[in-house]
Structures are given as structure tokens and as C-alpha cells.
GUKOL-346775 format. One record per residue: residue number from 1; residue in three letters; chain; x, y, z of N, C-alpha, C, O, CB in turn. Coordinates in nm, 3 decimals, decimal comma. Each point is the difference from the previous one (the first is absolute). Glycine has a CB too. Layout:
N
     n   res   chain      n_xx      n_yy      n_zz     ca_xx     ca_yy     ca_zz      c_xx      c_yy      c_zz      o_xx      o_yy      o_zz     cb_xx     cb_yy     cb_zz
   NUM   Ala       A         X         Y         Z         X         Y         Z         X         Y         Z         X         Y         Z         X         Y         Z
...
This chain:
100
     n   res   chain      n_xx      n_yy      n_zz     ca_xx     ca_yy     ca_zz      c_xx      c_yy      c_zz      o_xx      o_yy      o_zz     cb_xx     cb_yy     cb_zz
     1   Unk       A    12,942    14,742    11,625    -0,056    -0,135    -0,006    -0,144     0,006    -0,049    -0,060     0,107    -0,015     0,212    -0,181     0,202
     2   Unk       A    -0,207    -0,045    -0,212    -0,137    -0,011    -0,052    -0,101     0,055     0,101    -0,093     0,071    -0,037     0,160    -0,273    -0,099
     3   Unk       A    -0,047     0,168     0,264    -0,092     0,046     0,103    -0,001     0,153     0,008    -0,106     0,061     0,009     0,146    -0,274     0,119
     4   Unk       A     0,078     0,272    -0,132     0,011     0,146     0,009    -0,065     0,065    -0,122    -0,066     0,103     0,012     0,279    -0,125     0,122
     5   Unk       A    -0,195    -0,039    -0,253    -0,059     0,058    -0,120    -0,153    -0,008     0,007    -0,069     0,089    -0,051     0,273    -0,153    -0,083
     6   Unk       A    -0,258    -0,041     0,197    -0,145    -0,011     0,018    -0,050     0,109     0,094    -0,106     0,059    -0,023     0,119    -0,307    -0,016
     7   Unk       A     0,061     0,274     0,143    -0,041     0,103     0,095    -0,001     0,138    -0,063    -0,073     0,089     0,045     0,166    -0,227     0,138
     8   Unk       A    -0,014     0,155    -0,285     0,010     0,132    -0,064    -0,106     0,017    -0,109    -0,013     0,109    -0,056     0,258    -0,107     0,106
     9   Unk       A    -0,320    -0,106    -0,081    -0,103     0,011    -0,103    -0,125     0,065     0,059    -0,024    -0,010     0,120     0,115    -0,194    -0,238
    10   Unk       A    -0,169     0,270     0,033    -0,125     0,060     0,048    -0,097    -0,110     0,047     0,003    -0,112    -0,051     0,028     0,308    -0,107
    11   Unk       A    -0,115    -0,163     0,252    -0,095    -0,094     0,058    -0,090    -0,061    -0,107    -0,029    -0,119     0,002     0,034     0,249     0,211
    12   Unk       A    -0,049    -0,048    -0,307    -0,088    -0,048    -0,107     0,066    -0,112    -0,081    -0,065    -0,097    -0,039    -0,040     0,325     0,026
    13   Unk       A     0,234    -0,214    -0,012     0,076    -0,100    -0,078     0,009    -0,130     0,079    -0,018    -0,108    -0,056     0,152     0,291    -0,058
    14   Unk       A    -0,106    -0,174     0,244     0,011    -0,120     0,084    -0,136    -0,071     0,006    -0,007    -0,122    -0,009     0,192     0,231     0,146
    15   Unk       A    -0,292    -0,031    -0,120    -0,135    -0,058     0,005    -0,034    -0,066    -0,134    -0,054    -0,111    -0,003    -0,017     0,287     0,170
    16   Unk       A     0,102    -0,109    -0,276    -0,028    -0,055    -0,133     0,078    -0,130    -0,022    -0,056    -0,098    -0,051     0,013     0,330    -0,037
    17   Unk       A     0,171    -0,234     0,125     0,081    -0,121    -0,015    -0,054    -0,114     0,086    -0,002    -0,115    -0,042     0,202     0,257    -0,007
    18   Unk       A    -0,243    -0,108     0,171    -0,056    -0,101     0,091    -0,129    -0,058    -0,058    -0,021    -0,121     0,004     0,125     0,239     0,194
    19   Unk       A    -0,191    -0,031    -0,251    -0,124    -0,046    -0,061     0,029    -0,093    -0,118    -0,065    -0,103    -0,016    -0,050     0,316     0,087
    20   Unk       A     0,213    -0,176    -0,150     0,037    -0,083    -0,116     0,052    -0,137     0,045    -0,033    -0,102    -0,060     0,087     0,311    -0,070
    21   Unk       A     0,029    -0,209     0,235     0,054    -0,125     0,052    -0,112    -0,089     0,054    -0,003    -0,120    -0,028     0,218     0,237     0,083
    22   Unk       A    -0,307    -0,059     0,022    -0,112    -0,077     0,056    -0,089    -0,052    -0,113    -0,043    -0,115     0,002     0,049     0,256     0,210
    23   Unk       A    -0,033    -0,056    -0,310    -0,085    -0,039    -0,113     0,061    -0,116    -0,077    -0,070    -0,095    -0,034    -0,013     0,330     0,018
    24   Unk       A     0,212    -0,228    -0,013     0,064    -0,108    -0,076     0,006    -0,129     0,083    -0,010    -0,110    -0,056     0,147     0,281    -0,070
    25   Unk       A    -0,122    -0,159     0,258     0,001    -0,118     0,086    -0,138    -0,066     0,002    -0,011    -0,122    -0,012     0,192     0,225     0,155
    26   Unk       A    -0,286    -0,021    -0,130    -0,137    -0,052     0,001    -0,032    -0,064    -0,136    -0,061    -0,107    -0,005    -0,009     0,283     0,174
    27   Unk       A     0,110    -0,111    -0,277    -0,023    -0,054    -0,135     0,071    -0,134    -0,016    -0,057    -0,094    -0,056     0,034     0,327    -0,035
    28   Unk       A     0,145    -0,242     0,139     0,075    -0,126    -0,009    -0,069    -0,111     0,079    -0,009    -0,113    -0,046     0,220     0,244     0,019
    29   Unk       A    -0,259    -0,096     0,146    -0,070    -0,100     0,082    -0,130    -0,044    -0,067    -0,034    -0,118    -0,001     0,135     0,219     0,209
    30   Unk       A    -0,174    -0,003    -0,264    -0,125    -0,030    -0,070     0,027    -0,093    -0,119    -0,074    -0,096    -0,021    -0,021     0,318     0,093
    31   Unk       A     0,197    -0,192    -0,149     0,036    -0,083    -0,115     0,038    -0,142     0,044    -0,036    -0,098    -0,066     0,115     0,304    -0,057
    32   Unk       A    -0,008    -0,217     0,234     0,040    -0,132     0,050    -0,122    -0,081     0,041    -0,009    -0,119    -0,031     0,228     0,215     0,109
    33   Unk       A    -0,314    -0,032    -0,009    -0,122    -0,069     0,042    -0,083    -0,039    -0,123    -0,051    -0,112    -0,007     0,049     0,241     0,225
    34   Unk       A    -0,009    -0,039    -0,312    -0,076    -0,028    -0,123     0,060    -0,118    -0,075    -0,072    -0,087    -0,048     0,009     0,329     0,032
    35   Unk       A     0,194    -0,245     0,008     0,069    -0,110    -0,068    -0,023    -0,131     0,072    -0,021    -0,104    -0,063     0,195     0,264    -0,018
    36   Unk       A    -0,171    -0,156     0,214    -0,024    -0,121     0,079    -0,142    -0,051    -0,019    -0,022    -0,120    -0,016     0,190     0,197     0,183
    37   Unk       A    -0,265     0,014    -0,166    -0,141    -0,038    -0,020    -0,019    -0,059    -0,139    -0,068    -0,101    -0,016    -0,006     0,282     0,175
    38   Unk       A     0,132    -0,117    -0,259    -0,010    -0,051    -0,137     0,061    -0,139    -0,011    -0,057    -0,088    -0,065     0,065     0,323    -0,022
    39   Unk       A     0,106    -0,255     0,149     0,064    -0,132    -0,001    -0,087    -0,105     0,067    -0,010    -0,113    -0,048     0,231     0,224     0,051
    40   Unk       A    -0,285    -0,073     0,107    -0,089    -0,094     0,071    -0,122    -0,034    -0,087    -0,042    -0,115    -0,005     0,119     0,209     0,227
    41   Unk       A    -0,133     0,007    -0,289    -0,115    -0,024    -0,089     0,040    -0,096    -0,112    -0,073    -0,094    -0,031    -0,019     0,323     0,084
    42   Unk       A     0,207    -0,202    -0,113     0,047    -0,086    -0,110     0,022    -0,143     0,048    -0,035    -0,096    -0,070     0,144     0,295    -0,037
    43   Unk       A    -0,051    -0,214     0,224     0,024    -0,134     0,054    -0,133    -0,071     0,026    -0,013    -0,119    -0,031     0,229     0,198     0,136
    44   Unk       A    -0,314    -0,008    -0,050    -0,130    -0,060     0,028    -0,070    -0,037    -0,130    -0,060    -0,107    -0,009     0,043     0,241     0,221
    45   Unk       A     0,024    -0,048    -0,311    -0,061    -0,029    -0,130     0,062    -0,126    -0,061    -0,071    -0,084    -0,054     0,026     0,329     0,019
    46   Unk       A     0,176    -0,256     0,044     0,069    -0,117    -0,053    -0,044    -0,126     0,073    -0,024    -0,103    -0,063     0,221     0,246     0,001
    47   Unk       A    -0,209    -0,136     0,194    -0,042    -0,116     0,078    -0,143    -0,040    -0,032    -0,029    -0,119    -0,019     0,185     0,187     0,201
    48   Unk       A    -0,246     0,030    -0,189    -0,141    -0,030    -0,031    -0,010    -0,060    -0,141    -0,074    -0,097    -0,020    -0,003     0,287     0,171
    49   Unk       A     0,150    -0,135    -0,246    -0,001    -0,054    -0,135     0,049    -0,144    -0,001    -0,056    -0,084    -0,071     0,094     0,314    -0,021
    50   Unk       A     0,065    -0,258     0,170     0,051    -0,136     0,009    -0,103    -0,096     0,057    -0,014    -0,112    -0,048     0,242     0,204     0,075
    51   Unk       A    -0,299    -0,048     0,076    -0,103    -0,085     0,061    -0,114    -0,025    -0,098    -0,048    -0,113    -0,013     0,107     0,203     0,240
    52   Unk       A    -0,101     0,015    -0,297    -0,108    -0,015    -0,099     0,042    -0,095    -0,111    -0,077    -0,086    -0,041    -0,004     0,319     0,093
    53   Unk       A     0,203    -0,217    -0,100     0,051    -0,089    -0,106     0,005    -0,145     0,048    -0,034    -0,092    -0,075     0,168     0,282    -0,019
    54   Unk       A    -0,092    -0,210     0,218     0,005    -0,135     0,055    -0,141    -0,059     0,010    -0,020    -0,118    -0,031     0,229     0,179     0,160
    55   Unk       A    -0,305     0,020    -0,087    -0,139    -0,048     0,010    -0,054    -0,035    -0,138    -0,066    -0,102    -0,018     0,031     0,245     0,223
    56   Unk       A     0,064    -0,057    -0,304    -0,044    -0,029    -0,138     0,060    -0,132    -0,047    -0,069    -0,082    -0,061     0,049     0,329     0,012
    57   Unk       A     0,148    -0,267     0,076     0,066    -0,123    -0,040    -0,062    -0,122     0,065    -0,018    -0,103    -0,065     0,226     0,231     0,034
    58   Unk       A    -0,242    -0,115     0,160    -0,061    -0,112     0,071    -0,138    -0,032    -0,058    -0,034    -0,117    -0,019     0,160     0,180     0,228
    59   Unk       A    -0,205     0,040    -0,237    -0,134    -0,021    -0,057     0,012    -0,063    -0,138    -0,072    -0,094    -0,032    -0,018     0,291     0,161
    60   Unk       A     0,181    -0,145    -0,212     0,017    -0,055    -0,135     0,045    -0,146     0,007    -0,044    -0,082    -0,079     0,101     0,311    -0,007
    61   Unk       A     0,030    -0,259     0,182     0,043    -0,138     0,018    -0,116    -0,090     0,036    -0,010    -0,112    -0,051     0,233     0,194     0,122
    62   Unk       A    -0,311    -0,035     0,017    -0,118    -0,078     0,038    -0,094    -0,020    -0,118    -0,056    -0,108    -0,018     0,076     0,197     0,251
    63   Unk       A    -0,037     0,015    -0,313    -0,086    -0,010    -0,119     0,057    -0,103    -0,097    -0,073    -0,082    -0,055     0,002     0,323     0,083
    64   Unk       A     0,202    -0,235    -0,049     0,064    -0,095    -0,092    -0,015    -0,143     0,049    -0,027    -0,090    -0,080     0,191     0,267     0,015
    65   Unk       A    -0,147    -0,199     0,195    -0,014    -0,135     0,056    -0,144    -0,048    -0,014    -0,024    -0,114    -0,040     0,211     0,161     0,204
    66   Unk       A    -0,283     0,040    -0,133    -0,142    -0,037    -0,011    -0,034    -0,035    -0,144    -0,069    -0,099    -0,026     0,013     0,249     0,220
    67   Unk       A     0,103    -0,070    -0,287    -0,025    -0,025    -0,143     0,057    -0,136    -0,041    -0,066    -0,076    -0,071     0,071     0,324     0,025
    68   Unk       A     0,115    -0,278     0,090     0,064    -0,127    -0,034    -0,078    -0,118     0,058    -0,017    -0,102    -0,067     0,240     0,217     0,059
    69   Unk       A    -0,271    -0,100     0,133    -0,076    -0,109     0,063    -0,132    -0,022    -0,072    -0,038    -0,114    -0,025     0,145     0,168     0,246
    70   Unk       A    -0,177     0,055    -0,254    -0,129    -0,014    -0,069     0,021    -0,062    -0,139    -0,074    -0,090    -0,039    -0,017     0,291     0,164
    71   Unk       A     0,191    -0,154    -0,197     0,029    -0,055    -0,133     0,032    -0,148     0,009    -0,050    -0,080    -0,080     0,135     0,303     0,005
    72   Unk       A    -0,004    -0,260     0,171     0,036    -0,140     0,019    -0,123    -0,084     0,035    -0,017    -0,111    -0,052     0,245     0,181     0,127
    73   Unk       A    -0,313    -0,016     0,012    -0,121    -0,072     0,041    -0,093    -0,020    -0,118    -0,055    -0,109    -0,019     0,075     0,205     0,248
    74   Unk       A    -0,039     0,007    -0,310    -0,087    -0,010    -0,118     0,057    -0,103    -0,097    -0,073    -0,084    -0,053     0,000     0,325     0,080
    75   Unk       A     0,204    -0,234    -0,050     0,064    -0,096    -0,090    -0,015    -0,143     0,052    -0,023    -0,092    -0,078     0,186     0,269     0,007
    76   Unk       A    -0,150    -0,195     0,201    -0,014    -0,133     0,060    -0,141    -0,053    -0,021    -0,019    -0,115    -0,039     0,194     0,171     0,210
    77   Unk       A    -0,275     0,028    -0,145    -0,140    -0,042    -0,017    -0,029    -0,030    -0,146    -0,063    -0,101    -0,032    -0,004     0,240     0,230
    78   Unk       A     0,113    -0,051    -0,287    -0,031    -0,018    -0,142     0,068    -0,124    -0,058    -0,050    -0,059    -0,096     0,023     0,307     0,075
    79   Unk       A     0,140    -0,285     0,077     0,068    -0,119    -0,052    -0,050    -0,128     0,066     0,038    -0,110    -0,041     0,162     0,251    -0,006
    80   Unk       A    -0,283    -0,129     0,149    -0,055    -0,119     0,067    -0,117    -0,056    -0,081    -0,046     0,061    -0,097     0,117     0,030     0,323
    81   Unk       A    -0,117    -0,206    -0,184    -0,114    -0,065    -0,069    -0,124     0,089     0,009    -0,074     0,012    -0,097     0,168    -0,241     0,151
    82   Unk       A    -0,116     0,292     0,061    -0,116     0,089     0,017     0,010     0,118    -0,096    -0,099     0,038    -0,063     0,080    -0,106     0,305
    83   Unk       A     0,137     0,124    -0,253     0,019     0,113    -0,091    -0,022    -0,040    -0,144    -0,058     0,076    -0,078     0,220     0,021     0,237
    84   Unk       A    -0,118    -0,215    -0,196    -0,019    -0,048    -0,136    -0,148    -0,023    -0,029    -0,048     0,029    -0,109     0,276    -0,134     0,114
    85   Unk       A    -0,299     0,051     0,094    -0,143    -0,020    -0,017    -0,073     0,134    -0,013    -0,092     0,013    -0,081     0,107    -0,227     0,211
    86   Unk       A     0,026     0,314    -0,049    -0,060     0,133    -0,008     0,023     0,061    -0,138    -0,092     0,055    -0,060     0,125    -0,023     0,307
    87   Unk       A     0,089    -0,043    -0,296     0,034     0,055    -0,130    -0,081    -0,070    -0,109    -0,053     0,065    -0,090     0,285    -0,009     0,171
    88   Unk       A    -0,241    -0,186    -0,072    -0,076    -0,077    -0,097    -0,147     0,040     0,003    -0,064     0,015    -0,104     0,226    -0,205     0,127
    89   Unk       A    -0,216     0,207     0,098    -0,141     0,040     0,015    -0,025     0,138    -0,056    -0,101     0,023    -0,067     0,085    -0,166     0,270
    90   Unk       A     0,106     0,236    -0,177    -0,014     0,137    -0,053     0,007    -0,003    -0,152    -0,077     0,068    -0,067     0,179     0,029     0,278
    91   Unk       A    -0,010    -0,175    -0,265     0,012    -0,011    -0,146    -0,128    -0,056    -0,061    -0,045     0,046    -0,105     0,293    -0,079     0,129
    92   Unk       A    -0,306    -0,066     0,041    -0,125    -0,061    -0,049    -0,114     0,103     0,001    -0,074     0,013    -0,098     0,150    -0,238     0,184
    93   Unk       A    -0,088     0,298     0,026    -0,105     0,102     0,010     0,020     0,108    -0,105    -0,095     0,041    -0,067     0,073    -0,085     0,315
    94   Unk       A     0,145     0,090    -0,264     0,026     0,106    -0,099    -0,027    -0,051    -0,142    -0,047     0,074    -0,085     0,219     0,027     0,239
    95   Unk       A    -0,143    -0,227    -0,177    -0,028    -0,058    -0,131    -0,148    -0,004    -0,028    -0,043     0,027    -0,112     0,249    -0,163     0,129
    96   Unk       A    -0,285     0,102     0,083    -0,146    -0,004    -0,016    -0,056     0,141    -0,023    -0,090     0,020    -0,081     0,080    -0,226     0,229
    97   Unk       A     0,067     0,303    -0,074    -0,046     0,137    -0,016     0,033     0,049    -0,142    -0,081     0,069    -0,062     0,112    -0,025     0,311
    98   Unk       A     0,087    -0,081    -0,298     0,042     0,043    -0,133    -0,087    -0,060    -0,110    -0,015     0,062    -0,105     0,246    -0,040     0,192
    99   Unk       A    -0,288    -0,140    -0,065    -0,084    -0,064    -0,101    -0,144     0,045     0,010    -0,078    -0,023    -0,093     0,230    -0,171     0,096
   100   Unk       A    -0,188     0,256     0,107    -0,139     0,040     0,019    -0,039     0,120    -0,081    -0,115     0,044     0,007     0,129    -0,137     0,217
């Protein structure tokens, strides 16, 4: 049987086989832990990237809204009577400067 054949092997061979078995078991465990850590790092990187992208999107959205509000406000003022008077006054001043 297998047990009897092991008993008949020299001590050095049994020790060497045992060392090899322990070494391969430790290596397997180390590889499993390394793989788990790498997976966790990748998952965290993906999550952080997602949060950063979401924040960028929110900021860009706010910038776009602010730009639209300012543009609308300027257009409203410029199309009002006050805006027309300002434009007319600036044109008059520039005309005088051009003739000077």
C-alpha cells in the first residue's frame, strides 16, 4: 500500500517530499492572498474613479448652468431699454474718439 511504501522510503526523501508539499501549500496560500488584495485594490480604484467622474460631471453641470444664466442675464439687459441706451452711448463715445 501507499503507507507501507512511504515507510520504506529513506528519511531524507520523506523530509524532502514534506518540505515540497509545505512549500507548495504556502505558495498557493500566498498567491490566493495576493490575488485577493489585487482584486480589492482594483475594486477600490474603480470606485474612486467613479466618484471622481461623478464629481467632475456635477461641477461641469454647475458651470454650464451658471454660463447659461449669465448669458441669459446679459442678453436680457442688452435687449432692454437700459441696454440699448448703453449701447447707443458707447457707440457715440467711440464715434467721437474715432473722429478725434
